[in-house]
C-alpha positions as CSV (number, residue, x, y, z in Angstrom):
1,M,-22.8,23.8,-28.5
2,N,-23.6,21.2,-31.2
3,S,-25.4,17.9,-30.5
4,D,-22.2,15.8,-30.0
5,Q,-20.9,18.3,-27.5
6,L,-24.2,18.4,-25.7
7,R,-24.3,14.6,-25.6
8,N,-20.7,14.4,-24.2
9,R,-21.5,17.0,-21.6
10,L,-24.7,15.2,-20.5
11,R,-22.7,11.9,-20.2
12,H,-20.1,13.6,-18.0
13,I,-22.8,15.0,-15.7
14,F,-24.5,11.5,-15.7
15,I,-21.3,9.8,-14.5
16,G,-21.1,12.1,-11.6
17,E,-24.7,11.6,-10.7
18,L,-24.4,7.9,-11.0
19,Q,-21.5,7.8,-8.6
20,E,-23.3,10.1,-6.1
21,Q,-26.5,8.1,-6.2
22,V,-24.8,4.8,-5.9
23,A,-23.0,6.0,-2.7
24,R,-26.3,7.3,-1.3
25,I,-28.1,4.0,-2.1
26,R,-25.3,1.8,-0.6
27,S,-25.3,3.9,2.6
28,E,-29.0,3.5,3.0
29,L,-28.8,-0.2,2.5
30,L,-26.0,-0.7,5.0
31,D,-27.7,1.3,7.7
32,Y,-31.2,-0.2,7.2
33,D,-30.8,-3.1,9.7
34,Q,-29.9,-0.6,12.5
35,L,-33.0,1.6,12.0
36,D,-36.3,1.5,13.9
37,Q,-39.6,1.0,12.1
38,P,-40.5,4.6,11.2
39,A,-36.9,5.3,10.1
40,R,-37.0,2.1,7.9
41,H,-40.1,3.4,6.1
42,E,-38.4,6.7,5.4
43,S,-35.3,4.8,4.2
44,L,-37.4,2.9,1.7
45,Q,-38.7,6.3,0.4
46,T,-35.2,7.6,0.1
47,L,-34.0,4.5,-1.8
48,F,-37.0,4.6,-4.2
49,R,-36.4,8.3,-5.0
50,A,-32.7,7.7,-5.6
51,V,-33.3,4.7,-7.9
52,H,-36.1,6.5,-9.7
53,A,-33.9,9.6,-10.4
54,L,-31.1,7.4,-11.6
55,K,-33.4,5.5,-14.0
56,G,-34.5,8.8,-15.5
57,A,-31.0,10.1,-15.8
58,A,-29.9,6.8,-17.6
59,R,-32.8,7.2,-20.0
60,A,-31.7,10.7,-20.8
61,V,-28.3,9.6,-22.0
62,E,-29.6,6.4,-23.6
63,E,-27.8,4.0,-21.2
64,R,-30.4,1.3,-21.6
65,A,-28.6,-1.4,-19.6
66,I,-28.5,0.9,-16.5
67,E,-32.0,2.0,-17.1
68,R,-33.4,-1.5,-17.2
69,T,-31.5,-2.5,-14.0
70,C,-32.8,0.6,-12.2
71,H,-36.3,-0.2,-13.4
72,R,-36.1,-3.7,-11.9
73,F,-34.6,-2.3,-8.7
74,E,-37.4,0.3,-8.6
75,D,-40.2,-2.3,-9.0
76,E,-39.0,-4.3,-6.0
77,L,-38.9,-1.1,-3.9
78,A,-42.3,0.0,-5.1
79,R,-43.8,-3.3,-4.1
80,L,-42.3,-3.1,-0.6
81,R,-43.3,0.5,-0.2
82,A,-46.9,-0.2,-1.2
83,S,-47.3,-3.0,1.2
84,R,-45.3,-1.2,3.9
85,S,-43.1,-4.2,4.3
86,D,-39.6,-4.3,5.6
87,L,-36.7,-4.8,3.2
88,P,-35.7,-8.5,3.7
89,A,-32.1,-9.5,4.2
90,E,-31.7,-11.3,0.9
91,L,-32.9,-8.2,-1.0
92,I,-30.4,-6.0,0.9
93,D,-27.6,-8.4,-0.2
94,A,-28.9,-8.5,-3.8
95,F,-29.3,-4.7,-4.0
96,L,-25.7,-4.3,-2.6
97,K,-24.5,-6.4,-5.5
98,V,-26.4,-4.2,-7.9
99,T,-24.7,-1.1,-6.4
100,D,-21.3,-2.8,-7.0
101,A,-22.3,-3.4,-10.7
102,L,-23.5,0.2,-11.1
103,E,-20.2,1.5,-9.6
104,Q,-18.3,-0.6,-12.2
105,A,-20.6,0.8,-14.9
106,A,-19.5,4.3,-13.9
107,E,-15.9,3.3,-14.2
108,L,-16.6,1.9,-17.7
109,L,-18.3,5.0,-18.8
110,A,-15.6,7.3,-17.4
111,T,-13.1,5.4,-19.7
112,G,-15.3,5.6,-22.7
113,Q,-16.3,1.9,-22.7
114,P,-19.9,0.6,-23.3
115,V,-22.1,-0.9,-20.5
116,H,-24.0,-4.1,-21.4
117,D,-26.7,-6.1,-19.6
118,E,-24.2,-8.8,-18.9
119,L,-22.5,-6.6,-16.3
120,F,-25.7,-6.9,-14.1
121,H,-26.5,-10.5,-14.7
122,S,-24.4,-11.8,-11.8
123,A,-25.8,-9.1,-9.5
124,T,-29.4,-10.1,-10.2
125,S,-29.2,-13.8,-10.9
126,D,-29.9,-14.8,-7.2
127,R,-33.3,-13.1,-7.2
128,A,-36.3,-14.8,-8.7
129,P,-38.4,-14.2,-10.7
130,Q,-37.1,-11.1,-12.7
131,P,-39.4,-8.8,-14.6
132,P,-38.8,-8.9,-18.4
133,A,-35.7,-7.1,-19.5
134,A,-37.5,-5.2,-22.3
135,D,-37.0,-1.5,-22.7
136,P,-39.4,0.0,-20.2
137,G,-40.2,2.9,-22.6
138,S,-40.6,6.6,-21.9
139,N,-44.3,6.3,-21.0
140,R,-43.8,3.6,-18.4
141,D,-42.9,5.8,-15.5
142,R,-44.8,4.6,-12.5
143,E,-44.3,3.7,-8.8
144,T,-45.8,0.2,-8.6
145,S,-45.6,-2.8,-11.0
146,S,-48.8,-4.4,-12.3
147,T,-47.5,-7.9,-11.3
148,P,-45.4,-7.9,-8.1
149,P,-42.6,-10.4,-8.3
150,Q,-42.6,-13.3,-5.9
151,R,-40.6,-13.0,-2.8
152,A,-37.4,-15.0,-2.8
153,P,-37.0,-17.6,-0.1
154,E,-35.2,-16.1,2.9
155,A,-31.5,-17.2,3.1
156,T,-30.1,-18.8,6.2
157,P,-26.7,-17.4,7.0
158,D,-23.9,-19.8,7.5
159,T,-22.4,-19.2,10.9
160,S,-20.1,-22.1,10.9
161,R,-17.2,-19.9,9.8
162,P,-16.4,-16.2,9.5
163,P,-17.1,-14.5,6.2
164,T,-14.3,-14.5,3.6
165,E,-11.6,-11.9,4.3
166,R,-11.5,-11.0,0.6
167,P,-13.5,-7.9,0.1
168,P,-15.9,-7.6,-2.9
169,S,-14.8,-6.0,-6.1
170,A,-16.6,-2.8,-5.2
171,V,-14.6,-2.6,-2.0
172,L,-11.3,-2.9,-4.0
173,R,-12.5,-0.2,-6.4
174,A,-13.4,2.0,-3.5
175,L,-9.9,1.7,-2.3
176,G,-8.6,2.8,-5.7
177,A,-7.4,-0.7,-6.6
178,S,-8.0,-2.3,-10.0
179,T,-9.9,-5.6,-9.8
180,A,-8.0,-6.9,-12.9
181,D,-4.4,-6.6,-13.9
182,G,-4.0,-3.2,-15.5
183,P,-3.5,0.5,-14.8
184,Q,-5.1,2.0,-11.7
185,H,-7.1,5.2,-11.8
186,I,-7.9,8.1,-9.5
187,R,-10.8,10.5,-9.9
188,L,-9.8,14.1,-10.6
189,D,-12.1,17.1,-10.8
190,A,-12.0,18.7,-14.3
191,A,-11.1,22.1,-12.8
192,E,-8.1,20.6,-11.1
193,I,-6.9,19.1,-14.4
194,D,-7.2,22.5,-15.9
195,R,-5.1,24.0,-13.1
196,L,-2.4,21.4,-13.6
197,V,-2.3,22.0,-17.4
198,A,-2.1,25.7,-16.8
199,L,0.8,25.2,-14.4
200,G,2.5,23.0,-16.9
201,G,2.2,25.8,-19.5
202,E,3.6,28.4,-17.1
203,L,6.5,26.1,-16.3
204,W,7.2,25.5,-20.0
205,T,7.2,29.3,-20.7
206,A,9.6,29.9,-17.8
207,H,11.9,27.1,-19.1
208,R,11.9,28.7,-22.5
209,R,13.0,32.0,-21.1
210,L,15.9,30.4,-19.2
211,D,16.8,28.5,-22.4
212,R,16.9,31.7,-24.4
213,L,18.9,33.5,-21.7
214,A,21.4,30.7,-21.7
215,A,21.8,30.8,-25.5
216,D,22.3,34.5,-25.4
217,L,25.0,34.2,-22.8
218,V,26.8,31.6,-24.9
219,D,26.8,34.0,-27.8
220,H,27.6,37.0,-25.7
221,P,29.6,36.0,-22.6
222,E,30.4,39.6,-21.8
223,R,26.7,40.1,-20.8
224,A,27.0,37.5,-17.9
225,R,27.3,40.1,-15.2
226,D,24.3,42.1,-16.3
227,A,22.2,38.9,-16.8
228,A,22.9,37.5,-13.3
229,A,19.9,39.3,-11.7
230,T,17.6,38.2,-14.6
231,L,18.8,34.6,-14.3
232,Y,18.2,34.6,-10.6
233,N,14.7,35.9,-10.9
234,H,13.8,33.4,-13.6
235,S,15.3,30.6,-11.5
236,R,13.2,31.7,-8.5
237,R,10.1,31.7,-10.7
238,V,10.8,28.2,-12.0
239,S,11.3,27.0,-8.4
240,R,8.0,28.4,-7.3
241,L,6.2,26.9,-10.2
242,I,7.8,23.5,-9.5
243,E,6.8,23.7,-5.9
244,D,3.2,24.7,-6.7
245,L,3.0,21.9,-9.3
246,N,4.4,19.3,-6.8
247,E,1.8,20.4,-4.2
248,R,-1.1,20.1,-6.6
249,L,0.1,16.7,-7.8
250,Q,0.4,15.5,-4.2
251,A,-3.1,16.8,-3.5
252,A,-4.4,14.9,-6.6
253,R,-3.3,11.6,-4.9
254,M,-5.4,12.4,-1.8
255,Q,-8.6,10.5,-1.2
256,P,-11.2,10.9,1.6
257,L,-11.1,8.5,4.5
258,S,-14.8,8.1,4.0
259,L,-13.9,5.5,1.3
260,T,-12.4,3.3,4.0
261,Y,-15.5,3.9,6.3
262,E,-17.8,2.8,3.4
263,V,-15.8,-0.5,3.2
264,L,-16.1,-1.0,6.9
265,A,-19.8,-0.5,6.8
266,R,-20.1,-3.1,4.0
267,V,-18.0,-5.7,5.9
268,A,-19.9,-5.0,9.1
269,H,-23.1,-5.8,7.2
270,D,-21.6,-9.1,6.1
271,L,-20.4,-9.9,9.7
272,R,-23.9,-9.3,11.1
273,R,-25.2,-11.9,8.6
274,A,-22.5,-14.4,9.6
275,F,-22.9,-13.8,13.4
276,P,-26.5,-13.0,14.1
277,E,-26.1,-13.7,17.8
278,R,-23.8,-10.7,18.1
279,D,-25.4,-7.3,17.9
280,F,-23.0,-4.4,17.3
281,V,-22.8,-1.0,15.7
282,V,-19.8,0.7,14.1
283,H,-19.3,4.5,14.8
284,C,-16.8,6.3,12.5
285,R,-15.5,9.8,12.8
286,G,-13.1,11.8,10.6
287,G,-14.3,10.6,7.2
288,D,-13.7,14.0,5.7
289,L,-9.9,13.7,6.2
290,R,-8.0,13.3,2.9
291,L,-5.1,10.9,2.7
292,D,-2.7,9.5,0.1
293,G,-4.4,6.8,-2.0
294,D,-1.8,4.2,-0.9
295,I,-2.5,5.0,2.7
296,I,-6.2,4.6,2.1
297,E,-5.7,1.2,0.6
298,G,-3.3,-0.2,3.3
299,L,-5.2,1.4,6.1
300,S,-8.5,-0.1,4.9
301,A,-7.0,-3.6,4.9
302,S,-5.7,-3.1,8.4
303,L,-9.0,-1.8,9.8
304,L,-10.9,-4.6,8.0
305,Q,-8.8,-7.1,9.9
306,L,-9.3,-5.3,13.2
307,L,-13.0,-5.2,12.6
308,R,-13.2,-8.9,11.9
309,N,-11.1,-9.6,15.1
310,A,-13.3,-7.4,17.2
311,V,-16.5,-9.1,16.1
312,V,-15.2,-12.7,16.0
313,H,-13.0,-12.6,19.2
314,G,-14.0,-9.5,21.2
315,V,-17.7,-8.8,20.9
316,E,-19.8,-11.1,23.1
317,P,-23.2,-12.6,22.1
318,S,-26.0,-10.3,23.2
319,E,-27.2,-12.7,26.0
320,E,-23.7,-12.8,27.5
321,R,-23.4,-9.0,27.4
322,I,-26.8,-8.6,29.2
323,A,-25.8,-11.2,31.8
324,A,-22.6,-9.1,32.4
325,G,-24.6,-5.9,32.9
326,K,-23.6,-4.5,29.5
327,P,-25.9,-3.1,26.8
328,A,-27.0,-5.9,24.4
329,R,-25.6,-4.0,21.4
330,A,-21.8,-3.7,21.4
331,A,-20.1,-0.5,20.2
332,I,-17.1,-0.3,17.9
333,H,-15.6,3.1,17.4
334,V,-13.1,4.3,14.8
335,E,-11.9,7.8,15.3
336,A,-9.3,9.6,13.1
337,H,-7.6,12.9,13.3
338,I,-4.5,14.5,11.8
339,Q,-1.8,16.0,13.9
340,G,1.0,17.7,12.0
341,D,2.0,15.4,9.1
342,H,0.7,12.2,10.7
343,L,-2.7,10.5,10.9
344,H,-3.8,9.1,14.3
345,I,-6.5,6.5,14.4
346,V,-8.1,4.9,17.5
347,F,-10.0,1.6,17.0
348,R,-11.8,0.5,20.1
349,D,-14.5,-1.9,21.2
350,D,-16.3,-2.6,24.5
351,G,-16.1,-6.3,24.3
352,R,-14.3,-9.0,26.4
353,G,-10.7,-7.6,26.2
354,I,-7.7,-9.8,25.7
355,D,-7.4,-13.1,27.6
356,W,-3.7,-13.2,28.4
357,D,-3.9,-16.8,29.8
358,A,-5.2,-17.9,26.4
359,V,-2.5,-16.0,24.6
360,N,0.2,-17.6,26.7
361,T,-1.2,-21.0,26.0
362,A,-1.2,-20.3,22.3
363,A,2.3,-19.0,22.5
364,R,3.5,-22.3,24.1
365,H,2.0,-24.2,21.2
366,L,4.4,-22.2,19.0
367,H,7.3,-22.8,21.4
368,L,7.3,-19.2,22.5
369,P,8.2,-18.4,26.1
370,A,5.3,-17.1,28.2
371,S,5.8,-13.6,29.7
372,S,4.3,-11.4,32.4
373,D,6.0,-8.3,30.9
374,E,3.3,-6.2,29.3
375,E,5.4,-5.0,26.3
376,E,6.5,-8.6,25.6
377,R,3.0,-9.9,25.8
378,V,1.7,-7.2,23.4
379,A,4.6,-8.0,21.0
380,M,3.7,-11.7,21.1
381,L,0.2,-10.9,19.8
382,F,1.7,-9.9,16.4
383,T,3.6,-13.2,16.0
384,P,2.7,-15.0,12.7
385,G,0.5,-18.0,13.3
386,L,-0.4,-17.1,16.9
387,S,-4.1,-18.0,17.3
388,T,-6.3,-18.2,20.4
389,T,-9.3,-19.6,18.6
390,A,-8.6,-23.2,19.4
391,V,-7.6,-22.5,23.0
392,G,-11.0,-21.7,24.5
393,T,-14.3,-20.0,24.0
394,H,-13.1,-16.8,25.8
395,S,-10.3,-16.0,23.4
396,G,-9.2,-12.4,22.9
397,R,-7.1,-11.1,20.0
398,G,-4.4,-13.1,18.2
399,V,-5.9,-14.1,14.9
400,G,-4.6,-12.0,12.0
401,L,-2.8,-9.3,13.9
402,D,0.4,-10.3,12.1
403,I,-1.5,-9.4,8.9
404,V,-2.3,-6.0,10.3
405,Q,1.3,-5.5,11.2
406,N,2.4,-6.5,7.7
407,H,0.0,-3.9,6.1
408,L,1.1,-1.2,8.5
409,N,4.8,-1.9,7.8
410,H,4.3,-0.9,4.2
411,L,2.6,2.4,5.5
412,R,5.6,3.2,7.8
413,A,3.0,3.1,10.6
414,T,3.2,2.1,14.2
415,I,0.5,0.3,16.3
416,A,0.0,0.0,20.0
417,L,-2.9,-1.3,22.1
418,S,-4.4,-1.3,25.6
419,T,-6.9,-3.7,26.9
420,E,-9.0,-4.3,30.1
421,T,-10.8,-7.6,30.8
422,G,-14.5,-7.2,30.4
423,R,-14.2,-3.6,29.2
424,G,-12.7,-4.0,25.7
425,T,-9.6,-3.3,23.6
426,S,-8.2,-0.2,21.9
427,F,-5.7,0.0,19.1
428,F,-3.7,3.1,18.4
429,L,-2.4,3.6,14.9
430,R,0.0,6.4,13.8
431,M,1.2,6.8,10.2
432,P,2.2,9.6,7.7
433,V,-0.5,11.3,5.8
434,S,1.4,10.6,2.5
435,L,3.8,7.9,1.4
436,A,5.3,10.1,-1.3
437,T,7.2,12.0,1.5
438,T,8.1,11.1,5.0
439,E,9.9,12.6,8.0
440,A,13.0,10.7,8.8
441,L,16.1,10.9,10.9
442,V,19.2,10.5,8.8
443,V,21.9,8.5,10.6
444,T,25.3,7.1,9.7
445,A,26.3,3.4,9.5
446,A,29.8,2.5,8.3
447,G,30.1,5.9,6.7
448,Q,26.9,5.6,4.7
449,D,23.7,7.6,5.3
450,V,20.5,5.7,6.1
451,A,17.1,7.0,7.2
452,L,14.8,5.9,10.0
453,P,11.1,7.1,9.9
454,T,10.3,9.3,12.9
455,T,7.1,7.5,13.5
456,A,9.0,4.7,15.1
457,I,11.6,6.7,17.0
458,A,10.9,7.0,20.8
459,S,14.0,8.9,21.8
460,L,17.6,10.0,21.0
461,D,20.3,9.9,23.6
462,R,24.1,9.9,24.0
463,I,25.0,7.4,26.7
464,H,28.3,6.5,28.4
465,C,29.7,3.0,28.0
466,A,29.2,2.6,31.7
467,Q,25.5,2.6,31.1
468,V,25.8,-0.6,29.0
469,E,25.7,-4.1,30.6
470,L,26.2,-7.6,29.1
471,L,23.6,-10.3,29.9
472,D,23.7,-13.7,28.3
473,G,25.9,-12.5,25.5
474,K,23.6,-9.6,24.7
475,L,24.0,-5.8,25.3
476,F,21.4,-3.8,27.3
477,T,21.0,-0.3,28.4
478,T,20.9,0.4,32.1
479,S,19.0,3.3,33.7
480,D,17.3,4.1,36.9
481,T,14.4,5.8,35.1
482,T,13.8,3.7,32.0
483,P,13.3,-0.1,31.4
484,R,16.2,-2.2,30.3
485,T,16.4,-2.2,26.5
486,R,18.2,-4.4,24.1
487,L,21.2,-2.6,22.5
488,V,22.4,-3.5,19.0
489,H,24.8,-1.8,16.6
490,L,23.0,-0.8,13.5
491,N,26.1,-1.8,11.4
492,S,25.8,-5.4,12.6
493,L,22.1,-5.6,11.5
494,L,23.1,-4.4,8.1
495,A,26.0,-6.8,7.9
496,L,28.4,-3.8,7.8
497,P,31.7,-3.6,9.6
498,E,31.6,-2.0,13.1
499,P,34.0,0.8,14.1
500,A,37.5,-0.5,15.0
501,Q,37.4,1.5,18.3
502,T,34.4,1.9,20.6
503,P,33.9,5.6,21.7
504,T,33.3,6.4,25.3
505,H,29.9,7.8,24.4
506,L,27.4,6.1,22.1
507,C,24.8,7.7,19.9
508,V,21.6,5.7,20.6
509,V,18.3,5.8,18.7
510,E,15.5,4.0,20.6
511,L,12.9,2.4,18.3
512,R,9.4,1.3,19.5
513,S,6.7,-0.7,17.6
514,S,4.2,-3.4,18.4
515,S,7.1,-5.8,18.1
516,G,8.9,-4.3,21.2
517,R,11.7,-1.8,21.9
518,L,15.2,-1.6,20.5
519,A,18.1,0.7,21.1
520,L,20.3,1.2,18.0
521,I,23.9,2.3,18.2
522,V,24.7,4.6,15.2
523,E,27.9,6.2,14.3
524,D,26.2,9.6,14.2
525,W,22.8,11.2,13.6
526,H,21.9,14.3,11.6
527,S,18.8,16.4,11.3
528,V,15.2,15.2,10.8
529,Q,14.3,15.8,7.2
530,T,11.3,15.6,5.0
531,L,12.3,13.1,2.3
532,V,10.8,12.3,-1.1
533,V,10.7,8.5,-1.0
534,K,11.1,6.6,-4.2
535,P,10.3,2.9,-4.6
536,L,13.1,0.4,-5.0
537,G,13.8,-1.2,-8.3
538,R,12.2,-4.5,-9.3
539,R,15.1,-6.6,-8.2
540,L,15.3,-5.1,-4.7
541,R,11.6,-4.8,-4.0
542,G,11.5,-8.1,-2.1
543,L,13.9,-6.9,0.6
544,K,11.6,-6.2,3.5
545,L,14.3,-4.3,5.4
546,L,14.2,-1.4,2.9
547,G,11.2,0.9,2.5
548,G,12.6,2.9,-0.4
549,Y,15.3,5.4,-1.0
550,A,15.6,9.2,-1.1
551,Q,18.0,11.8,-2.4
552,L,19.4,14.0,0.4
553,P,19.9,17.8,-0.1
554,H,23.7,17.4,-0.7
555,G,23.0,14.9,-3.5
556,D,23.8,11.5,-1.8
557,V,21.2,8.8,-1.7
558,A,20.0,7.3,1.6
559,L,18.1,4.0,2.0
560,L,15.0,4.2,4.2
561,L,15.0,1.3,6.7
562,Q,11.9,-0.4,8.1
563,P,12.0,-0.3,11.9
564,T,9.8,-3.4,12.4
565,E,12.2,-5.5,10.3
566,L,15.2,-4.3,12.3
567,L,13.3,-5.5,15.4
568,A,12.5,-8.8,13.8
569,R,16.2,-9.3,12.9
570,V,17.2,-8.8,16.5
571,A,14.5,-11.2,17.8
572,G,15.3,-13.9,15.2
573,A,19.1,-13.8,15.3
574,P,20.7,-16.7,17.1
575,A,22.9,-15.8,20.0
576,N,26.0,-17.4,18.5
577,L,25.6,-15.9,15.1
578,N,29.0,-14.3,15.1
579,T,30.9,-17.3,16.6
580,P,33.8,-17.8,14.2
581,P,33.6,-21.1,12.3
582,A,36.5,-23.2,11.2
583,P,38.9,-21.0,9.1
584,T,39.1,-23.5,6.3
585,R,35.6,-22.9,4.9
586,S,35.4,-20.8,1.7
587,V,32.5,-19.7,-0.4
588,L,32.0,-18.1,-3.9
589,I,29.4,-15.4,-4.2
590,V,28.1,-14.9,-7.7
591,D,26.0,-11.8,-8.3
592,D,26.1,-9.0,-10.9
593,S,25.1,-6.4,-8.2
594,V,28.2,-5.0,-6.5
595,T,26.0,-3.9,-3.5
596,T,24.6,-7.4,-3.0
597,R,28.1,-9.0,-3.4
598,T,29.5,-6.6,-0.8
599,L,26.6,-7.2,1.6
600,Y,27.0,-11.0,1.4
601,Q,30.8,-10.8,1.6
602,R,30.8,-8.7,4.8
603,L,28.2,-11.0,6.4
604,L,30.1,-14.1,5.6
605,E,33.5,-12.7,6.4
606,D,32.2,-11.6,9.8
607,A,31.0,-15.2,10.4
608,G,34.5,-16.5,9.6
609,W,34.3,-17.5,5.9
610,R,36.9,-16.9,3.3
611,V,35.0,-15.3,0.4
612,R,35.6,-15.1,-3.4
613,V,33.3,-13.1,-5.6
614,A,32.3,-13.2,-9.3
615,S,30.0,-10.8,-11.2
616,D,28.3,-13.5,-13.4
617,G,28.2,-17.2,-14.1
618,K,30.8,-17.1,-16.8
619,Q,33.4,-15.5,-14.4
620,A,32.5,-18.0,-11.7
621,L,33.3,-20.9,-14.0
622,E,36.7,-19.3,-14.9
623,L,37.5,-18.9,-11.2
624,L,36.6,-22.5,-10.3
625,R,39.0,-23.8,-13.0
626,S,41.9,-22.5,-11.0
627,S,40.6,-22.7,-7.4
628,S,38.2,-24.6,-5.3
629,V,35.6,-23.5,-2.7
630,D,33.3,-25.3,-0.2
631,A,30.0,-23.7,-1.3
632,I,28.5,-21.3,-3.9
633,I,25.9,-18.6,-3.3
634,S,24.5,-17.4,-6.6
635,D,21.9,-14.9,-8.0
636,V,19.7,-16.1,-10.9
637,E,19.4,-13.1,-13.1
638,M,22.9,-12.3,-14.5
639,P,24.4,-11.4,-17.8
640,R,26.4,-13.8,-20.0
641,L,25.5,-16.9,-17.8
642,D,22.6,-16.9,-15.3
643,G,22.3,-18.9,-12.1
644,F,20.3,-21.7,-13.7
645,E,22.8,-22.2,-16.4
646,L,25.7,-21.9,-14.0
647,T,24.2,-24.6,-11.8
648,R,23.7,-27.0,-14.7
649,A,27.3,-26.4,-15.9
650,L,28.7,-27.1,-12.5
651,R,26.8,-30.3,-12.1
652,Q,28.4,-31.6,-15.4
653,L,31.9,-31.1,-14.0
654,P,33.4,-33.9,-11.8
655,S,35.1,-31.4,-9.5
656,T,31.9,-29.5,-8.7
657,R,29.3,-32.2,-9.1
658,Q,28.8,-32.4,-5.2
659,L,29.5,-28.8,-4.4
660,P,26.7,-27.2,-2.3
661,I,24.9,-24.5,-4.5
662,I,22.4,-22.1,-3.0
663,L,20.4,-19.8,-5.3
664,V,19.3,-16.5,-3.7
665,T,17.0,-14.5,-5.9
666,A,13.9,-12.2,-5.9
667,R,12.2,-14.6,-8.3
668,A,9.6,-16.2,-6.0
669,S,7.3,-18.2,-8.4
670,D,6.9,-22.0,-8.0
671,E,8.0,-22.4,-11.6
672,D,11.3,-20.6,-10.9
673,R,11.9,-22.6,-7.7
674,A,11.3,-25.8,-9.6
675,R,13.7,-24.7,-12.4
676,G,16.4,-24.0,-9.8
677,L,16.1,-27.4,-8.1
678,E,15.9,-29.2,-11.4
679,A,19.1,-27.5,-12.5
680,G,20.7,-29.1,-9.4
681,A,20.6,-26.3,-6.7
682,D,20.7,-27.6,-3.1
683,A,18.6,-24.7,-1.8
684,Y,16.5,-21.9,-3.3
685,I,16.1,-18.8,-1.1
686,V,13.8,-15.9,-2.0
687,K,15.4,-12.6,-1.1
688,N,12.4,-11.3,0.8
689,L,12.6,-14.4,3.1
690,L,16.4,-14.0,3.6
691,D,18.0,-13.0,6.8
692,P,21.7,-13.5,7.8
693,A,20.9,-16.3,10.3
694,H,18.9,-18.2,7.6
695,L,21.7,-17.9,5.1
696,L,24.4,-19.1,7.5
697,L,22.3,-22.0,8.8
698,T,21.5,-23.1,5.2
699,L,25.2,-23.1,4.3
700,A,26.0,-25.1,7.5
701,D,23.2,-27.7,6.6
702,F,24.9,-28.6,3.3
703,L,28.5,-28.8,4.5
704,P,30.0,-32.2,5.2
705,P,30.7,-32.8,8.9
706,T,34.5,-32.7,8.4
707,S,34.4,-29.1,7.2
708,R,32.2,-27.6,9.9
């Protein structure tokens, strides 16, 4: 091994040691406040040894910026160790910033980029004074500094408001997210990369054999019968290799849940600083479980919000807990386990529990009806904007749970809760281990296959029409053993035509989530399948109802529906949505996507509109030369003539100058919205905010009274 090879090998080893030591140092710092005096002294010893070892390793690979930073870190620890002093709060915070910077340094080294002193300036600028940043030299290897630095004045935490919800950059990196725009990275063991490369080579070899066999059969078709067995064996070999490669690639995406727990520990530390009157400890179990990186990221965001809620709204001040006969220190538990292909997480605290009176008061402020039904009250907690903070001092949950729900929707997860006044609250989360595949029930709607994640399915049933009742214009199931449940045809939620005749027995899929229960009528259901889910294209990504698409075994494509969005559509739809309007109203739909045109056309025709369609702005202008309409709904991105240009052209024509024009697009920036309104559009709707009721009401708002 030559000198360059040795240097590269040493740097690779150093990166691994840097990552390992940083994790150890951060863990010690975050646990320090919870330790008794003897354990704190031992923790200082552990910190000193880890930083000292890291400094020597950095010197060996000539990473001077890291060496100098570790030297300053070491001097501070040596001073405290010599005086047997506690590690003050402001130094813990400063050292945590140093670990963030060291973690970023490891990422830079892993991608071949240099590490400079500037990386550590922001991490050390709030401590004064600093020892000189000169090269400490190989002979300066000691445990105490000759001139101890002065102790920085102790900071007073600001308890007037909760700490920021935005996690530090190291937290984002721990989740596998990039802190700047650019590619994201995952860490792979070198041996695993070698195995993937070897598998790729085997697959290529097997492919070449099939290729040669195919060429031979083209030249000698009379050999086809004899070659059948060989072809079959080669095909089986390729299938096995592909399956093995796919499993290893899936495994490469998996990250330990301990990454999330490290983030929780860091945020818990910040919360203790912000709320010193509340003493609490966080216990985590299941950190060795490995999950899809996307699951880790979304789950971490959800658990962070639950932790903040627990501390801000659930955990009582220590004096209040003692007066209630509780231990002064509150306990928050996060427990995870895998059952089958799903992750189950329980997040529970022993705080106040939920104050339902305060929740009902907050709901009235949002003009929501108060309820005594347990499921309806729980669903109310996840309403956007619902907050009990301003209602009274004994508020329970309610702040930010809609944020939790939003994160969990992207994970195809469900959430439930139980609470007891004075005893605490528990949240129960269930989600797939990986987002690359999901178990889903394939059902039929208007002859099309769509998929529903099994995580949200409570039951399947075939019910007789006699088991359906009509109340206030809405359908409900009736049963002596189960609660009354709202019944809706899936076709109507997707703006698809319902069957011409109602069968005597209905296929019903019951969905359950934190938003409530819903019984869906489907035309038929098929088997539960494990589907490889692919993301939607850029132009459809804003449609919240769709979670992706998958190819079924017979070759057709099925859209994956988001159950929580189906429930939201039912809750938000006005009762008279399908009341036929006056038959004279007409609308022109302009969109280059045949799927989108068909969707809008069926929705508007069901609502009583006469519909014309055009595939782009130029075709729309040609249609309007020979016919007139009452309103226009147009996409923005289209060939030949886009929505902005179409709107400007229509505003120049006397016949269409006053025509209501609604732009519906996935382009959500303020600049695009301003462009649309400046061009003359009456309304600009972003597709991810679009629902059928919103579109119909917007159209009605811009129609003159005589045409309504």
